[in-house]
A tleap script that builds the chain and sets N, CA, C and O, in Angstrom:
source leaprc.protein.ff14SB
mol = sequence {
  NMET ALA ILE VAL LYS ARG PHE LYS GLN TYR
  GLY PHE GLU ALA ARG THR GLU VAL LYS PHE
  ASN GLY GLY TYR ALA ASP ILE VAL THR ASP
  TRP GLN GLY GLY THR ILE ILE GLU VAL LYS
  GLN ARG LEU THR HIE LYS LYS ILE TYR GLU
  ALA PHE GLY GLN LEU ASN LEU TYR GLY LEU
  LYS ASN ASP TYR LYS PHE ILE ILE THR GLY
  PHE TYR PRO ASN ASP LEU GLU GLU GLN LYS
  SER ALA LYS THR ILE ALA SER MET VAL GLU
  GLN ASP GLU ARG VAL LYS VAL LEU PHE ILE
  LYS CGLY
}
set mol.1.N position { 46.000 -11.253 31.115 }
set mol.1.CA position { 46.730 -12.163 30.245 }
set mol.1.C position { 48.176 -12.253 30.744 }
set mol.1.O position { 48.827 -11.232 30.964 }
set mol.2.N position { 48.664 -13.462 30.916 }
set mol.2.CA position { 49.986 -13.687 31.506 }
set mol.2.C position { 51.107 -13.053 30.699 }
set mol.2.O position { 52.080 -12.561 31.270 }
set mol.3.N position { 50.980 -13.058 29.373 }
set mol.3.CA position { 52.024 -12.474 28.526 }
set mol.3.C position { 52.151 -10.967 28.803 }
set mol.3.O position { 53.255 -10.438 28.933 }
set mol.4.N position { 51.014 -10.299 28.890 }
set mol.4.CA position { 51.004 -8.844 29.131 }
set mol.4.C position { 51.599 -8.550 30.503 }
set mol.4.O position { 52.390 -7.618 30.650 }
set mol.5.N position { 51.224 -9.337 31.503 }
set mol.5.CA position { 51.765 -9.132 32.862 }
set mol.5.C position { 53.282 -9.285 32.867 }
set mol.5.O position { 53.976 -8.532 33.550 }
set mol.6.N position { 53.799 -10.246 32.117 }
set mol.6.CA position { 55.240 -10.472 32.073 }
set mol.6.C position { 55.959 -9.297 31.426 }
set mol.6.O position { 56.997 -8.857 31.920 }
set mol.7.N position { 55.417 -8.785 30.324 }
set mol.7.CA position { 56.045 -7.621 29.686 }
set mol.7.C position { 56.078 -6.449 30.661 }
set mol.7.O position { 57.107 -5.789 30.809 }
set mol.8.N position { 54.968 -6.195 31.316 }
set mol.8.CA position { 54.897 -5.084 32.264 }
set mol.8.C position { 55.842 -5.292 33.438 }
set mol.8.O position { 56.439 -4.336 33.934 }
set mol.9.N position { 55.980 -6.527 33.880 }
set mol.9.CA position { 56.897 -6.862 34.969 }
set mol.9.C position { 58.328 -6.456 34.619 }
set mol.9.O position { 59.105 -6.072 35.493 }
set mol.10.N position { 58.664 -6.543 33.344 }
set mol.10.CA position { 60.012 -6.190 32.892 }
set mol.10.C position { 60.111 -4.760 32.380 }
set mol.10.O position { 61.112 -4.384 31.770 }
set mol.11.N position { 59.077 -3.960 32.627 }
set mol.11.CA position { 59.136 -2.536 32.340 }
set mol.11.C position { 58.702 -2.112 30.952 }
set mol.11.O position { 58.942 -0.973 30.551 }
set mol.12.N position { 58.067 -3.008 30.209 }
set mol.12.CA position { 57.586 -2.663 28.867 }
set mol.12.C position { 56.097 -2.321 28.902 }
set mol.12.O position { 55.343 -2.825 29.735 }
set mol.13.N position { 55.703 -1.463 27.988 }
set mol.13.CA position { 54.284 -1.192 27.792 }
set mol.13.C position { 53.683 -2.365 27.024 }
set mol.13.O position { 54.326 -2.922 26.134 }
set mol.14.N position { 52.469 -2.735 27.361 }
set mol.14.CA position { 51.778 -3.809 26.639 }
set mol.14.C position { 50.279 -3.567 26.753 }
set mol.14.O position { 49.751 -3.315 27.836 }
set mol.15.N position { 49.607 -3.650 25.608 }
set mol.15.CA position { 48.156 -3.435 25.568 }
set mol.15.C position { 47.514 -4.586 24.781 }
set mol.15.O position { 48.147 -5.192 23.917 }
set mol.16.N position { 46.274 -4.867 25.092 }
set mol.16.CA position { 45.545 -5.921 24.395 }
set mol.16.C position { 44.445 -5.322 23.522 }
set mol.16.O position { 43.962 -4.216 23.767 }
set mol.17.N position { 44.066 -6.081 22.504 }
set mol.17.CA position { 42.978 -5.716 21.586 }
set mol.17.C position { 43.144 -4.286 21.045 }
set mol.17.O position { 42.262 -3.439 21.191 }
set mol.18.N position { 44.277 -4.053 20.431 }
set mol.18.CA position { 44.609 -2.737 19.881 }
set mol.18.C position { 44.157 -2.672 18.433 }
set mol.18.O position { 44.484 -3.541 17.625 }
set mol.19.N position { 43.396 -1.622 18.115 }
set mol.19.CA position { 42.859 -1.473 16.751 }
set mol.19.C position { 43.988 -1.152 15.788 }
set mol.19.O position { 44.777 -0.232 16.002 }
set mol.20.N position { 44.042 -1.940 14.718 }
set mol.20.CA position { 45.007 -1.744 13.628 }
set mol.20.C position { 44.243 -1.854 12.319 }
set mol.20.O position { 43.027 -2.040 12.314 }
set mol.21.N position { 44.955 -1.740 11.221 }
set mol.21.CA position { 44.369 -1.875 9.895 }
set mol.21.C position { 43.564 -3.169 9.805 }
set mol.21.O position { 44.149 -4.250 9.866 }
set mol.22.N position { 42.278 -3.094 9.667 }
set mol.22.CA position { 41.470 -4.270 9.409 }
set mol.22.C position { 41.138 -5.141 10.594 }
set mol.22.O position { 40.543 -6.201 10.400 }
set mol.23.N position { 41.487 -4.761 11.815 }
set mol.23.CA position { 41.142 -5.622 12.933 }
set mol.23.C position { 41.774 -5.171 14.231 }
set mol.23.O position { 42.167 -4.015 14.387 }
set mol.24.N position { 41.864 -6.111 15.161 }
set mol.24.CA position { 42.401 -5.841 16.485 }
set mol.24.C position { 43.553 -6.806 16.788 }
set mol.24.O position { 43.375 -8.024 16.749 }
set mol.25.N position { 44.703 -6.269 17.081 }
set mol.25.CA position { 45.858 -7.084 17.449 }
set mol.25.C position { 45.662 -7.587 18.877 }
set mol.25.O position { 45.184 -6.857 19.745 }
set mol.26.N position { 46.038 -8.838 19.105 }
set mol.26.CA position { 45.881 -9.415 20.449 }
set mol.26.C position { 46.709 -8.651 21.472 }
set mol.26.O position { 46.191 -8.248 22.513 }
set mol.27.N position { 47.998 -8.449 21.184 }
set mol.27.CA position { 48.891 -7.745 22.105 }
set mol.27.C position { 49.817 -6.838 21.292 }
set mol.27.O position { 50.345 -7.239 20.255 }
set mol.28.N position { 50.001 -5.627 21.773 }
set mol.28.CA position { 50.979 -4.710 21.187 }
set mol.28.C position { 51.871 -4.217 22.317 }
set mol.28.O position { 51.386 -3.771 23.357 }
set mol.29.N position { 53.170 -4.303 22.103 }
set mol.29.CA position { 54.145 -3.907 23.127 }
set mol.29.C position { 55.247 -3.054 22.485 }
set mol.29.O position { 55.464 -3.077 21.273 }
set mol.30.N position { 55.915 -2.320 23.338 }
set mol.30.CA position { 57.051 -1.522 22.853 }
set mol.30.C position { 58.351 -2.323 22.902 }
set mol.30.O position { 59.415 -1.768 22.626 }
set mol.31.N position { 58.294 -3.599 23.242 }
set mol.31.CA position { 59.468 -4.466 23.264 }
set mol.31.C position { 60.118 -4.519 21.896 }
set mol.31.O position { 59.426 -4.651 20.887 }
set mol.32.N position { 61.410 -4.419 21.847 }
set mol.32.CA position { 62.217 -4.442 20.626 }
set mol.32.C position { 61.782 -3.375 19.611 }
set mol.32.O position { 61.793 -3.611 18.403 }
set mol.33.N position { 61.407 -2.224 20.114 }
set mol.33.CA position { 61.034 -1.121 19.254 }
set mol.33.C position { 59.608 -1.181 18.735 }
set mol.33.O position { 59.202 -0.328 17.946 }
set mol.34.N position { 58.849 -2.166 19.163 }
set mol.34.CA position { 57.444 -2.319 18.758 }
set mol.34.C position { 57.183 -3.703 18.221 }
set mol.34.O position { 57.743 -4.099 17.199 }
set mol.35.N position { 56.326 -4.443 18.915 }
set mol.35.CA position { 56.031 -5.819 18.523 }
set mol.35.C position { 54.520 -6.068 18.636 }
set mol.35.O position { 53.880 -5.688 19.616 }
set mol.36.N position { 53.981 -6.709 17.614 }
set mol.36.CA position { 52.587 -7.143 17.620 }
set mol.36.C position { 52.590 -8.650 17.809 }
set mol.36.O position { 53.284 -9.378 17.100 }
set mol.37.N position { 51.793 -9.111 18.788 }
set mol.37.CA position { 51.744 -10.548 19.086 }
set mol.37.C position { 50.348 -11.053 18.797 }
set mol.37.O position { 49.358 -10.520 19.298 }
set mol.38.N position { 50.285 -12.093 17.980 }
set mol.38.CA position { 49.020 -12.732 17.657 }
set mol.38.C position { 49.033 -14.098 18.367 }
set mol.38.O position { 49.928 -14.916 18.155 }
set mol.39.N position { 48.028 -14.318 19.205 }
set mol.39.CA position { 47.940 -15.530 20.031 }
set mol.39.C position { 46.848 -16.444 19.492 }
set mol.39.O position { 45.705 -16.028 19.303 }
set mol.40.N position { 47.219 -17.685 19.251 }
set mol.40.CA position { 46.242 -18.713 18.853 }
set mol.40.C position { 46.339 -19.838 19.867 }
set mol.40.O position { 47.428 -20.134 20.359 }
set mol.41.N position { 45.219 -20.469 20.187 }
set mol.41.CA position { 45.264 -21.531 21.181 }
set mol.41.C position { 46.176 -22.668 20.740 }
set mol.41.O position { 47.081 -23.062 21.475 }
set mol.42.N position { 45.939 -23.192 19.548 }
set mol.42.CA position { 46.779 -24.251 18.968 }
set mol.42.C position { 47.360 -23.730 17.669 }
set mol.42.O position { 46.632 -23.212 16.822 }
set mol.43.N position { 48.659 -23.862 17.509 }
set mol.43.CA position { 49.302 -23.383 16.289 }
set mol.43.C position { 49.309 -24.473 15.219 }
set mol.43.O position { 50.338 -25.091 14.947 }
set mol.44.N position { 48.153 -24.691 14.625 }
set mol.44.CA position { 48.088 -25.559 13.470 }
set mol.44.C position { 48.587 -24.779 12.264 }
set mol.44.O position { 48.752 -23.561 12.340 }
set mol.45.N position { 48.831 -25.463 11.153 }
set mol.45.CA position { 49.296 -24.733 9.973 }
set mol.45.C position { 48.250 -23.710 9.537 }
set mol.45.O position { 48.616 -22.624 9.088 }
set mol.46.N position { 46.963 -24.023 9.656 }
set mol.46.CA position { 45.912 -23.063 9.272 }
set mol.46.C position { 45.913 -21.846 10.177 }
set mol.46.O position { 45.718 -20.728 9.700 }
set mol.47.N position { 46.129 -22.035 11.477 }
set mol.47.CA position { 46.140 -20.918 12.406 }
set mol.47.C position { 47.364 -20.035 12.172 }
set mol.47.O position { 47.289 -18.820 12.353 }
set mol.48.N position { 48.493 -20.632 11.771 }
set mol.48.CA position { 49.674 -19.844 11.464 }
set mol.48.C position { 49.427 -18.992 10.218 }
set mol.48.O position { 49.789 -17.815 10.190 }
set mol.49.N position { 48.811 -19.583 9.184 }
set mol.49.CA position { 48.425 -18.811 7.992 }
set mol.49.C position { 47.537 -17.635 8.386 }
set mol.49.O position { 47.763 -16.502 7.962 }
set mol.50.N position { 46.532 -17.918 9.198 }
set mol.50.CA position { 45.592 -16.882 9.623 }
set mol.50.C position { 46.310 -15.759 10.367 }
set mol.50.O position { 46.111 -14.582 10.069 }
set mol.51.N position { 47.142 -16.129 11.335 }
set mol.51.CA position { 47.874 -15.130 12.114 }
set mol.51.C position { 48.831 -14.310 11.243 }
set mol.51.O position { 48.955 -13.096 11.404 }
set mol.52.N position { 49.494 -14.993 10.327 }
set mol.52.CA position { 50.431 -14.297 9.415 }
set mol.52.C position { 49.687 -13.268 8.575 }
set mol.52.O position { 50.172 -12.152 8.387 }
set mol.53.N position { 48.523 -13.633 8.073 }
set mol.53.CA position { 47.709 -12.694 7.304 }
set mol.53.C position { 47.290 -11.495 8.143 }
set mol.53.O position { 47.377 -10.348 7.704 }
set mol.54.N position { 46.835 -11.782 9.353 }
set mol.54.CA position { 46.435 -10.699 10.255 }
set mol.54.C position { 47.590 -9.744 10.518 }
set mol.54.O position { 47.438 -8.527 10.414 }
set mol.55.N position { 48.739 -10.300 10.857 }
set mol.55.CA position { 49.886 -9.472 11.185 }
set mol.55.C position { 50.358 -8.623 9.999 }
set mol.55.O position { 50.802 -7.488 10.176 }
set mol.56.N position { 50.259 -9.171 8.820 }
set mol.56.CA position { 50.639 -8.384 7.648 }
set mol.56.C position { 49.711 -7.210 7.429 }
set mol.56.O position { 50.156 -6.151 6.987 }
set mol.57.N position { 48.435 -7.370 7.726 }
set mol.57.CA position { 47.517 -6.232 7.655 }
set mol.57.C position { 47.840 -5.221 8.749 }
set mol.57.O position { 47.918 -4.021 8.489 }
set mol.58.N position { 48.029 -5.712 9.979 }
set mol.58.CA position { 48.320 -4.801 11.086 }
set mol.58.C position { 49.631 -4.058 10.882 }
set mol.58.O position { 49.788 -2.929 11.347 }
set mol.59.N position { 50.566 -4.684 10.190 }
set mol.59.CA position { 51.883 -4.098 10.010 }
set mol.59.C position { 52.070 -3.201 8.821 }
set mol.59.O position { 53.177 -2.729 8.560 }
set mol.60.N position { 50.980 -2.954 8.082 }
set mol.60.CA position { 51.094 -2.059 6.922 }
set mol.60.C position { 51.575 -0.680 7.370 }
set mol.60.O position { 51.048 -0.097 8.317 }
set mol.61.N position { 52.567 -0.185 6.681 }
set mol.61.CA position { 53.096 1.169 6.892 }
set mol.61.C position { 53.649 1.396 8.301 }
set mol.61.O position { 53.573 2.507 8.826 }
set mol.62.N position { 54.203 0.347 8.913 }
set mol.62.CA position { 54.904 0.540 10.173 }
set mol.62.C position { 56.041 -0.480 10.242 }
set mol.62.O position { 56.175 -1.336 9.368 }
set mol.63.N position { 56.848 -0.376 11.280 }
set mol.63.CA position { 58.036 -1.228 11.406 }
set mol.63.C position { 57.938 -2.224 12.555 }
set mol.63.O position { 58.956 -2.721 13.037 }
set mol.64.N position { 56.725 -2.514 12.991 }
set mol.64.CA position { 56.565 -3.469 14.097 }
set mol.64.C position { 57.122 -4.844 13.717 }
set mol.64.O position { 57.077 -5.253 12.557 }
set mol.65.N position { 57.640 -5.535 14.714 }
set mol.65.CA position { 58.017 -6.935 14.568 }
set mol.65.C position { 56.776 -7.754 14.907 }
set mol.65.O position { 55.850 -7.244 15.537 }
set mol.66.N position { 56.749 -9.026 14.492 }
set mol.66.CA position { 55.571 -9.875 14.685 }
set mol.66.C position { 55.942 -11.148 15.418 }
set mol.66.O position { 56.975 -11.759 15.146 }
set mol.67.N position { 55.093 -11.537 16.344 }
set mol.67.CA position { 55.217 -12.847 16.990 }
set mol.67.C position { 53.872 -13.565 16.862 }
set mol.67.O position { 52.813 -13.000 17.134 }
set mol.68.N position { 53.951 -14.820 16.443 }
set mol.68.CA position { 52.790 -15.717 16.422 }
set mol.68.C position { 53.059 -16.752 17.482 }
set mol.68.O position { 54.109 -17.394 17.456 }
set mol.69.N position { 52.132 -16.940 18.431 }
set mol.69.CA position { 52.383 -17.893 19.494 }
set mol.69.C position { 51.134 -18.686 19.858 }
set mol.69.O position { 50.009 -18.230 19.651 }
set mol.70.N position { 51.348 -19.872 20.398 }
set mol.70.CA position { 50.278 -20.742 20.856 }
set mol.70.C position { 50.843 -22.120 21.152 }
set mol.70.O position { 52.032 -22.370 20.959 }
set mol.71.N position { 49.991 -22.998 21.615 }
set mol.71.CA position { 50.417 -24.354 21.974 }
set mol.71.C position { 50.624 -25.207 20.727 }
set mol.71.O position { 49.984 -25.007 19.694 }
set mol.72.N position { 51.542 -26.166 20.859 }
set mol.72.CA position { 51.739 -27.166 19.801 }
set mol.72.C position { 50.416 -27.874 19.531 }
set mol.72.O position { 49.638 -28.087 20.461 }
set mol.73.N position { 50.143 -28.241 18.285 }
set mol.73.CA position { 48.964 -29.089 18.013 }
set mol.73.C position { 49.156 -30.456 18.684 }
set mol.73.O position { 50.285 -30.889 18.916 }
set mol.74.N position { 48.068 -31.112 18.987 }
set mol.74.CA position { 48.136 -32.434 19.626 }
set mol.74.C position { 48.589 -33.517 18.657 }
set mol.74.O position { 49.328 -34.421 19.045 }
set mol.75.N position { 48.160 -33.439 17.416 }
set mol.75.CA position { 48.444 -34.451 16.411 }
set mol.75.C position { 49.883 -34.304 15.884 }
set mol.75.O position { 50.312 -33.203 15.540 }
set mol.76.N position { 50.618 -35.416 15.825 }
set mol.76.CA position { 52.011 -35.382 15.386 }
set mol.76.C position { 52.167 -34.932 13.941 }
set mol.76.O position { 53.093 -34.183 13.628 }
set mol.77.N position { 51.281 -35.373 13.057 }
set mol.77.CA position { 51.357 -34.930 11.664 }
set mol.77.C position { 51.101 -33.424 11.561 }
set mol.77.O position { 51.764 -32.725 10.795 }
set mol.78.N position { 50.142 -32.937 12.333 }
set mol.78.CA position { 49.860 -31.498 12.334 }
set mol.78.C position { 51.024 -30.721 12.904 }
set mol.78.O position { 51.296 -29.609 12.453 }
set mol.79.N position { 51.718 -31.272 13.883 }
set mol.79.CA position { 52.914 -30.611 14.416 }
set mol.79.C position { 53.956 -30.434 13.323 }
set mol.79.O position { 54.534 -29.356 13.186 }
set mol.80.N position { 54.201 -31.485 12.542 }
set mol.80.CA position { 55.173 -31.399 11.450 }
set mol.80.C position { 54.750 -30.346 10.422 }
set mol.80.O position { 55.570 -29.547 9.969 }
set mol.81.N position { 53.480 -30.352 10.065 }
set mol.81.CA position { 52.977 -29.394 9.094 }
set mol.81.C position { 53.108 -27.965 9.625 }
set mol.81.O position { 53.506 -27.055 8.897 }
set mol.82.N position { 52.766 -27.779 10.909 }
set mol.82.CA position { 52.846 -26.458 11.517 }
set mol.82.C position { 54.291 -25.965 11.565 }
set mol.82.O position { 54.553 -24.789 11.313 }
set mol.83.N position { 55.224 -26.852 11.885 }
set mol.83.CA position { 56.638 -26.458 11.924 }
set mol.83.C position { 57.136 -26.051 10.545 }
set mol.83.O position { 57.924 -25.114 10.416 }
set mol.84.N position { 56.676 -26.758 9.513 }
set mol.84.CA position { 57.058 -26.427 8.141 }
set mol.84.C position { 56.557 -25.038 7.770 }
set mol.84.O position { 57.315 -24.219 7.249 }
set mol.85.N position { 55.282 -24.773 8.038 }
set mol.85.CA position { 54.715 -23.450 7.730 }
set mol.85.C position { 55.397 -22.372 8.557 }
set mol.85.O position { 55.673 -21.283 8.053 }
set mol.86.N position { 55.669 -22.666 9.825 }
set mol.86.CA position { 56.360 -21.683 10.668 }
set mol.86.C position { 57.710 -21.306 10.085 }
set mol.86.O position { 58.069 -20.129 10.060 }
set mol.87.N position { 58.464 -22.301 9.614 }
set mol.87.CA position { 59.770 -21.983 9.028 }
set mol.87.C position { 59.624 -21.154 7.756 }
set mol.87.O position { 60.504 -20.358 7.428 }
set mol.88.N position { 58.534 -21.336 7.051 }
set mol.88.CA position { 58.305 -20.548 5.832 }
set mol.88.C position { 57.977 -19.092 6.184 }
set mol.88.O position { 58.547 -18.174 5.594 }
set mol.89.N position { 57.062 -18.872 7.145 }
set mol.89.CA position { 56.689 -17.484 7.453 }
set mol.89.C position { 57.837 -16.758 8.164 }
set mol.89.O position { 57.932 -15.532 8.099 }
set mol.90.N position { 58.707 -17.516 8.845 }
set mol.90.CA position { 59.855 -16.870 9.502 }
set mol.90.C position { 60.918 -16.418 8.507 }
set mol.90.O position { 61.902 -15.791 8.900 }
set mol.91.N position { 60.736 -16.724 7.236 }
set mol.91.CA position { 61.625 -16.163 6.223 }
set mol.91.C position { 61.451 -14.655 6.111 }
set mol.91.O position { 62.340 -13.947 5.638 }
set mol.92.N position { 60.300 -14.177 6.552 }
set mol.92.CA position { 60.059 -12.741 6.687 }
set mol.92.C position { 60.789 -12.322 7.964 }
set mol.92.O position { 60.473 -12.808 9.050 }
set mol.93.N position { 61.748 -11.436 7.836 }
set mol.93.CA position { 62.608 -11.074 8.973 }
set mol.93.C position { 61.855 -10.435 10.134 }
set mol.93.O position { 62.392 -10.343 11.238 }
set mol.94.N position { 60.640 -9.999 9.909 }
set mol.94.CA position { 59.853 -9.394 10.991 }
set mol.94.C position { 59.124 -10.440 11.837 }
set mol.94.O position { 58.598 -10.099 12.896 }
set mol.95.N position { 59.076 -11.698 11.403 }
set mol.95.CA position { 58.207 -12.706 12.022 }
set mol.95.C position { 58.988 -13.742 12.814 }
set mol.95.O position { 60.033 -14.227 12.380 }
set mol.96.N position { 58.453 -14.070 13.994 }
set mol.96.CA position { 58.952 -15.191 14.794 }
set mol.96.C position { 57.729 -15.991 15.254 }
set mol.96.O position { 56.742 -15.418 15.716 }
set mol.97.N position { 57.805 -17.323 15.124 }
set mol.97.CA position { 56.742 -18.206 15.584 }
set mol.97.C position { 57.241 -18.920 16.839 }
set mol.97.O position { 58.295 -19.556 16.824 }
set mol.98.N position { 56.486 -18.811 17.907 }
set mol.98.CA position { 56.858 -19.405 19.187 }
set mol.98.C position { 55.840 -20.461 19.588 }
set mol.98.O position { 54.705 -20.136 19.936 }
set mol.99.N position { 56.245 -21.727 19.540 }
set mol.99.CA position { 55.377 -22.824 19.987 }
set mol.99.C position { 55.546 -22.999 21.496 }
set mol.99.O position { 56.660 -22.981 22.018 }
set mol.100.N position { 54.427 -23.167 22.175 }
set mol.100.CA position { 54.443 -23.405 23.622 }
set mol.100.C position { 54.159 -24.867 23.862 }
set mol.100.O position { 53.170 -25.402 23.360 }
set mol.101.N position { 55.010 -25.517 24.621 }
set mol.101.CA position { 54.759 -26.912 24.979 }
set mol.101.C position { 53.780 -26.965 26.137 }
set mol.101.O position { 53.831 -26.149 27.057 }
set mol.102.N position { 52.896 -27.935 26.072 }
set mol.102.CA position { 51.977 -28.039 27.200 }
set mol.102.C position { 50.781 -28.878 26.931 }
set mol.102.O position { 49.932 -29.042 27.806 }
savepdb mol mol.pdb
quit
């Protein structure tokens, strides 16, 4: 996975499919003191909800930061909806949503 290779290239530990509370985190790294990354192919508002729920389970009783990432949705209305939901979940100081253009 390109994301894991990039973290390792910069000297960080990064592992995939790490078992956490209730499931498996896509990527776990020691970047910024510990970060869990949930990757979705397209970041629709539903996928952001799903990832946010997963990360909250994985983050129980720890101080990991969270990143939700994936490509912008193709549909313009869905892009607007996804951006709105992203801004809402980012009100949690542990969460950052990163849209990838492509």
